[in-house]
Structures are given as structure tokens and as C-alpha cells.
TORKOL-4160 file (C-alpha; in steps of 0.2 Angstrom, whole numbers, padded with zeros to 4 digits, m for minus):
240
<pt num="1" X="0426" Y="0236" Z="0410"/>
<pt num="2" X="0418" Y="0238" Z="0427"/>
<pt num="3" X="0413" Y="0255" Z="0434"/>
<pt num="4" X="0428" Y="0256" Z="0446"/>
<pt num="5" X="0440" Y="0254" Z="0432"/>
<pt num="6" X="0434" Y="0268" Z="0420"/>
<pt num="7" X="0448" Y="0278" Z="0427"/>
<pt num="8" X="0464" Y="0281" Z="0418"/>
<pt num="9" X="0480" Y="0279" Z="0428"/>
<pt num="10" X="0494" Y="0292" Z="0426"/>
<pt num="11" X="0510" Y="0295" Z="0435"/>
<pt num="12" X="0514" Y="0313" Z="0441"/>
<pt num="13" X="0530" Y="0322" Z="0441"/>
<pt num="14" X="0534" Y="0316" Z="0458"/>
<pt num="15" X="0532" Y="0298" Z="0453"/>
<pt num="16" X="0516" Y="0295" Z="0462"/>
<pt num="17" X="0503" Y="0285" Z="0452"/>
<pt num="18" X="0486" Y="0293" Z="0453"/>
<pt num="19" X="0469" Y="0289" Z="0446"/>
<pt num="20" X="0460" Y="0303" Z="0437"/>
<pt num="21" X="0446" Y="0308" Z="0449"/>
<pt num="22" X="0434" Y="0314" Z="0436"/>
<pt num="23" X="0433" Y="0296" Z="0429"/>
<pt num="24" X="0430" Y="0287" Z="0445"/>
<pt num="25" X="0411" Y="0282" Z="0444"/>
<pt num="26" X="0401" Y="0284" Z="0460"/>
<pt num="27" X="0397" Y="0266" Z="0460"/>
<pt num="28" X="0415" Y="0261" Z="0460"/>
<pt num="29" X="0420" Y="0273" Z="0474"/>
<pt num="30" X="0406" Y="0265" Z="0485"/>
<pt num="31" X="0412" Y="0248" Z="0481"/>
<pt num="32" X="0430" Y="0253" Z="0485"/>
<pt num="33" X="0424" Y="0260" Z="0502"/>
<pt num="34" X="0415" Y="0244" Z="0506"/>
<pt num="35" X="0430" Y="0234" Z="0502"/>
<pt num="36" X="0441" Y="0245" Z="0513"/>
<pt num="37" X="0429" Y="0244" Z="0527"/>
<pt num="38" X="0428" Y="0225" Z="0526"/>
<pt num="39" X="0446" Y="0224" Z="0525"/>
<pt num="40" X="0449" Y="0235" Z="0540"/>
<pt num="41" X="0436" Y="0225" Z="0550"/>
<pt num="42" X="0446" Y="0209" Z="0545"/>
<pt num="43" X="0461" Y="0216" Z="0553"/>
<pt num="44" X="0453" Y="0221" Z="0569"/>
<pt num="45" X="0443" Y="0205" Z="0571"/>
<pt num="46" X="0458" Y="0195" Z="0570"/>
<pt num="47" X="0471" Y="0205" Z="0579"/>
<pt num="48" X="0461" Y="0213" Z="0593"/>
<pt num="49" X="0446" Y="0201" Z="0595"/>
<pt num="50" X="0453" Y="0185" Z="0589"/>
<pt num="51" X="0437" Y="0179" Z="0581"/>
<pt num="52" X="0443" Y="0175" Z="0563"/>
<pt num="53" X="0459" Y="0168" Z="0556"/>
<pt num="54" X="0475" Y="0178" Z="0552"/>
<pt num="55" X="0470" Y="0193" Z="0541"/>
<pt num="56" X="0486" Y="0192" Z="0530"/>
<pt num="57" X="0481" Y="0177" Z="0519"/>
<pt num="58" X="0463" Y="0183" Z="0519"/>
<pt num="59" X="0468" Y="0200" Z="0512"/>
<pt num="60" X="0480" Y="0193" Z="0501"/>
<pt num="61" X="0467" Y="0181" Z="0492"/>
<pt num="62" X="0453" Y="0194" Z="0493"/>
<pt num="63" X="0464" Y="0208" Z="0486"/>
<pt num="64" X="0471" Y="0197" Z="0471"/>
<pt num="65" X="0453" Y="0191" Z="0467"/>
<pt num="66" X="0446" Y="0209" Z="0468"/>
<pt num="67" X="0459" Y="0216" Z="0457"/>
<pt num="68" X="0457" Y="0202" Z="0444"/>
<pt num="69" X="0438" Y="0205" Z="0444"/>
<pt num="70" X="0437" Y="0224" Z="0445"/>
<pt num="71" X="0454" Y="0230" Z="0437"/>
<pt num="72" X="0457" Y="0215" Z="0425"/>
<pt num="73" X="0475" Y="0212" Z="0431"/>
<pt num="74" X="0487" Y="0212" Z="0446"/>
<pt num="75" X="0498" Y="0226" Z="0438"/>
<pt num="76" X="0485" Y="0238" Z="0444"/>
<pt num="77" X="0490" Y="0235" Z="0462"/>
<pt num="78" X="0508" Y="0236" Z="0457"/>
<pt num="79" X="0513" Y="0218" Z="0454"/>
<pt num="80" X="0522" Y="0222" Z="0438"/>
<pt num="81" X="0540" Y="0224" Z="0434"/>
<pt num="82" X="0546" Y="0242" Z="0440"/>
<pt num="83" X="0551" Y="0254" Z="0426"/>
<pt num="84" X="0568" Y="0255" Z="0434"/>
<pt num="85" X="0574" Y="0241" Z="0446"/>
<pt num="86" X="0588" Y="0253" Z="0451"/>
<pt num="87" X="0575" Y="0266" Z="0457"/>
<pt num="88" X="0565" Y="0253" Z="0466"/>
<pt num="89" X="0580" Y="0246" Z="0475"/>
<pt num="90" X="0586" Y="0263" Z="0480"/>
<pt num="91" X="0569" Y="0267" Z="0487"/>
<pt num="92" X="0568" Y="0251" Z="0496"/>
<pt num="93" X="0585" Y="0253" Z="0504"/>
<pt num="94" X="0581" Y="0271" Z="0509"/>
<pt num="95" X="0564" Y="0265" Z="0517"/>
<pt num="96" X="0573" Y="0251" Z="0526"/>
<pt num="97" X="0586" Y="0262" Z="0533"/>
<pt num="98" X="0574" Y="0276" Z="0538"/>
<pt num="99" X="0562" Y="0263" Z="0547"/>
<pt num="100" X="0577" Y="0255" Z="0556"/>
<pt num="101" X="0585" Y="0271" Z="0561"/>
<pt num="102" X="0568" Y="0279" Z="0567"/>
<pt num="103" X="0564" Y="0264" Z="0577"/>
<pt num="104" X="0581" Y="0263" Z="0586"/>
<pt num="105" X="0584" Y="0282" Z="0589"/>
<pt num="106" X="0567" Y="0289" Z="0591"/>
<pt num="107" X="0552" Y="0277" Z="0593"/>
<pt num="108" X="0559" Y="0264" Z="0605"/>
<pt num="109" X="0566" Y="0277" Z="0617"/>
<pt num="110" X="0551" Y="0288" Z="0617"/>
<pt num="111" X="0538" Y="0274" Z="0619"/>
<pt num="112" X="0549" Y="0266" Z="0633"/>
<pt num="113" X="0544" Y="0281" Z="0644"/>
<pt num="114" X="0526" Y="0276" Z="0643"/>
<pt num="115" X="0524" Y="0257" Z="0639"/>
<pt num="116" X="0534" Y="0241" Z="0640"/>
<pt num="117" X="0545" Y="0236" Z="0625"/>
<pt num="118" X="0536" Y="0229" Z="0610"/>
<pt num="119" X="0534" Y="0210" Z="0611"/>
<pt num="120" X="0542" Y="0200" Z="0597"/>
<pt num="121" X="0532" Y="0187" Z="0588"/>
<pt num="122" X="0531" Y="0170" Z="0597"/>
<pt num="123" X="0546" Y="0159" Z="0593"/>
<pt num="124" X="0558" Y="0173" Z="0588"/>
<pt num="125" X="0567" Y="0171" Z="0605"/>
<pt num="126" X="0573" Y="0154" Z="0598"/>
<pt num="127" X="0583" Y="0162" Z="0584"/>
<pt num="128" X="0599" Y="0166" Z="0593"/>
<pt num="129" X="0612" Y="0154" Z="0588"/>
<pt num="130" X="0601" Y="0142" Z="0579"/>
<pt num="131" X="0604" Y="0143" Z="0560"/>
<pt num="132" X="0589" Y="0132" Z="0556"/>
<pt num="133" X="0577" Y="0143" Z="0566"/>
<pt num="134" X="0584" Y="0159" Z="0558"/>
<pt num="135" X="0582" Y="0152" Z="0540"/>
<pt num="136" X="0564" Y="0147" Z="0544"/>
<pt num="137" X="0560" Y="0164" Z="0550"/>
<pt num="138" X="0569" Y="0171" Z="0534"/>
<pt num="139" X="0557" Y="0161" Z="0524"/>
<pt num="140" X="0542" Y="0168" Z="0534"/>
<pt num="141" X="0549" Y="0186" Z="0532"/>
<pt num="142" X="0550" Y="0185" Z="0513"/>
<pt num="143" X="0534" Y="0176" Z="0510"/>
<pt num="144" X="0521" Y="0179" Z="0523"/>
<pt num="145" X="0527" Y="0196" Z="0529"/>
<pt num="146" X="0536" Y="0205" Z="0514"/>
<pt num="147" X="0525" Y="0198" Z="0500"/>
<pt num="148" X="0509" Y="0194" Z="0509"/>
<pt num="149" X="0507" Y="0209" Z="0520"/>
<pt num="150" X="0512" Y="0221" Z="0506"/>
<pt num="151" X="0500" Y="0214" Z="0494"/>
<pt num="152" X="0486" Y="0214" Z="0507"/>
<pt num="153" X="0489" Y="0231" Z="0515"/>
<pt num="154" X="0498" Y="0242" Z="0502"/>
<pt num="155" X="0493" Y="0234" Z="0486"/>
<pt num="156" X="0475" Y="0231" Z="0491"/>
<pt num="157" X="0469" Y="0242" Z="0505"/>
<pt num="158" X="0479" Y="0258" Z="0500"/>
<pt num="159" X="0471" Y="0257" Z="0483"/>
<pt num="160" X="0454" Y="0254" Z="0488"/>
<pt num="161" X="0455" Y="0268" Z="0501"/>
<pt num="162" X="0462" Y="0280" Z="0488"/>
<pt num="163" X="0448" Y="0276" Z="0476"/>
<pt num="164" X="0435" Y="0280" Z="0489"/>
<pt num="165" X="0442" Y="0298" Z="0488"/>
<pt num="166" X="0442" Y="0298" Z="0469"/>
<pt num="167" X="0460" Y="0292" Z="0466"/>
<pt num="168" X="0468" Y="0309" Z="0468"/>
<pt num="169" X="0486" Y="0311" Z="0474"/>
<pt num="170" X="0480" Y="0317" Z="0491"/>
<pt num="171" X="0468" Y="0303" Z="0493"/>
<pt num="172" X="0482" Y="0291" Z="0490"/>
<pt num="173" X="0492" Y="0299" Z="0504"/>
<pt num="174" X="0477" Y="0298" Z="0515"/>
<pt num="175" X="0475" Y="0280" Z="0511"/>
<pt num="176" X="0493" Y="0277" Z="0516"/>
<pt num="177" X="0489" Y="0285" Z="0533"/>
<pt num="178" X="0473" Y="0275" Z="0536"/>
<pt num="179" X="0481" Y="0259" Z="0531"/>
<pt num="180" X="0496" Y="0263" Z="0542"/>
<pt num="181" X="0484" Y="0264" Z="0557"/>
<pt num="182" X="0477" Y="0247" Z="0552"/>
<pt num="183" X="0495" Y="0240" Z="0550"/>
<pt num="184" X="0499" Y="0246" Z="0568"/>
<pt num="185" X="0483" Y="0236" Z="0574"/>
<pt num="186" X="0489" Y="0222" Z="0563"/>
<pt num="187" X="0503" Y="0220" Z="0576"/>
<pt num="188" X="0491" Y="0222" Z="0591"/>
<pt num="189" X="0500" Y="0207" Z="0600"/>
<pt num="190" X="0516" Y="0218" Z="0602"/>
<pt num="191" X="0507" Y="0230" Z="0614"/>
<pt num="192" X="0505" Y="0249" Z="0613"/>
<pt num="193" X="0524" Y="0252" Z="0609"/>
<pt num="194" X="0523" Y="0239" Z="0595"/>
<pt num="195" X="0507" Y="0246" Z="0588"/>
<pt num="196" X="0515" Y="0263" Z="0586"/>
<pt num="197" X="0531" Y="0256" Z="0579"/>
<pt num="198" X="0522" Y="0246" Z="0566"/>
<pt num="199" X="0511" Y="0260" Z="0562"/>
<pt num="200" X="0526" Y="0271" Z="0558"/>
<pt num="201" X="0533" Y="0257" Z="0548"/>
<pt num="202" X="0517" Y="0256" Z="0538"/>
<pt num="203" X="0519" Y="0275" Z="0534"/>
<pt num="204" X="0536" Y="0272" Z="0528"/>
<pt num="205" X="0532" Y="0257" Z="0517"/>
<pt num="206" X="0516" Y="0266" Z="0511"/>
<pt num="207" X="0527" Y="0281" Z="0506"/>
<pt num="208" X="0539" Y="0269" Z="0497"/>
<pt num="209" X="0524" Y="0262" Z="0488"/>
<pt num="210" X="0518" Y="0279" Z="0481"/>
<pt num="211" X="0536" Y="0286" Z="0478"/>
<pt num="212" X="0540" Y="0271" Z="0467"/>
<pt num="213" X="0524" Y="0275" Z="0456"/>
<pt num="214" X="0514" Y="0262" Z="0466"/>
<pt num="215" X="0525" Y="0248" Z="0462"/>
<pt num="216" X="0524" Y="0234" Z="0475"/>
<pt num="217" X="0542" Y="0228" Z="0473"/>
<pt num="218" X="0549" Y="0243" Z="0482"/>
<pt num="219" X="0539" Y="0240" Z="0498"/>
<pt num="220" X="0541" Y="0221" Z="0497"/>
<pt num="221" X="0560" Y="0223" Z="0496"/>
<pt num="222" X="0560" Y="0236" Z="0510"/>
<pt num="223" X="0549" Y="0225" Z="0521"/>
<pt num="224" X="0560" Y="0210" Z="0518"/>
<pt num="225" X="0576" Y="0219" Z="0521"/>
<pt num="226" X="0569" Y="0227" Z="0537"/>
<pt num="227" X="0564" Y="0210" Z="0544"/>
<pt num="228" X="0580" Y="0202" Z="0538"/>
<pt num="229" X="0590" Y="0214" Z="0548"/>
<pt num="230" X="0580" Y="0209" Z="0563"/>
<pt num="231" X="0582" Y="0191" Z="0561"/>
<pt num="232" X="0601" Y="0193" Z="0558"/>
<pt num="233" X="0602" Y="0204" Z="0574"/>
<pt num="234" X="0593" Y="0191" Z="0584"/>
<pt num="235" X="0604" Y="0176" Z="0577"/>
<pt num="236" X="0620" Y="0185" Z="0582"/>
<pt num="237" X="0613" Y="0191" Z="0599"/>
<pt num="238" X="0614" Y="0209" Z="0594"/>
<pt num="239" X="0596" Y="0212" Z="0599"/>
<pt num="240" X="0585" Y="0205" Z="0613"/>
């Protein structure tokens, strides 16, 4: 077992999995910090400077390899069956509702006073009235976005950020905040309003991840539901 995995994982009374800080070896913490910095650089280098390929497949692959080598399995990042599917689904539904409601009644109206509306991904304007296009986007939503982004951002980067701080509950919440900022910049193409909107979405998805006991299925389902609502709204012409 490597230095970074000498910590024992426990679940606190509020359902947030945490790593015992007194068992996080210094070498493991430095390695986690290095991984987080590199991961953050990958996000910025693609989305802001466009000098490397899309960050999502990179973080997805690197994250899976890192957890296999350092932690021994992918369950450590949350890719195991949840203890309660009912709880995971309820958290996902609550997170999706909160994200959609906040965007509609607060974020969009406030950011509209300062910046143009967030730009949609290229090609989404073709969804309205076109079933084939909508189905293709639903496939992208549930693979690249829901599965890929949640493994890369929440499963990989949140954990490595938290391990840098010793794996305490507080460090996990700090990790969620830090990764939410990166997630916002991961949607840099949307403009300032879109960066803020996506950053807040990252906070909500990160909270869902922690409140589910660091099980990725809650935030994967939430992410997929959020984007599915968007695709459906575009298809029927309910959203521009």
C-alpha cells in the first residue's frame, strides 16, 4: 500500500466520507497536491489558452489510473454501488432541482446586469425540433458530461485537493470550492456569466458528492438530469 493510502476512510454522522488526517503521510499529501496542480493546469491550458486537447478525457483517464495505482481501486473515488440507491437518487433530484432553480431565478437575472447571456456549446442551437440531434446530445450528456466530468472533477480533483489538506471534512469542502472554480473555467467558452453559472453548478454537484458519502452516482445522476432538462427544453423550443 502506498503512502497516500495509509489513511482509513470513515463516514461521519452527516454522511460525508472523510480520511483520517493523522494517517495521511506527508509524501502522499505532496503527491496529491502535485496532481491537483497539474489537473488544474490542464483545465486552464485547454479552456483558456487552447494549447492542449479537451481536459475531460485527460482527467478521466489520469484520474482512473491514479486511483488504481495509489488507492488500489476505483471505489475510493466513489465508483462503487451506493449504500442506498434511494438516498443517492433523492440527493441527485434535489441537486438537479436546486441547480436549475438557482440558474433561472437568481444567477441568470443577476449576471444579465453585467454580461451577455451565457453561450451554449456549439451545435446546441440545432436541437430544436430535431429528434436525431437531441438524441445525439443526450448521448453526449450522459457520457462525456455526466460520467466523464464527474469522474474527472469530483471523483479525481476533489479527492486529491482534500488529501492535500489531510483529508478532513473541512478539506473536502475546500476541495469542492476549489474544484468548482476550475469547473467554472472549464466552461470558459460560455463567457463570464457562464463561468459563474457553471461554477455554482460545480458547488452543487460537489455538495451532492460529499452528502452522498463521496459516491459518484449521486452527482453523475444529478449532472445528467440537469443537462437532460436543458436538451428537452431546447428540443421543444422552451429555451433559447
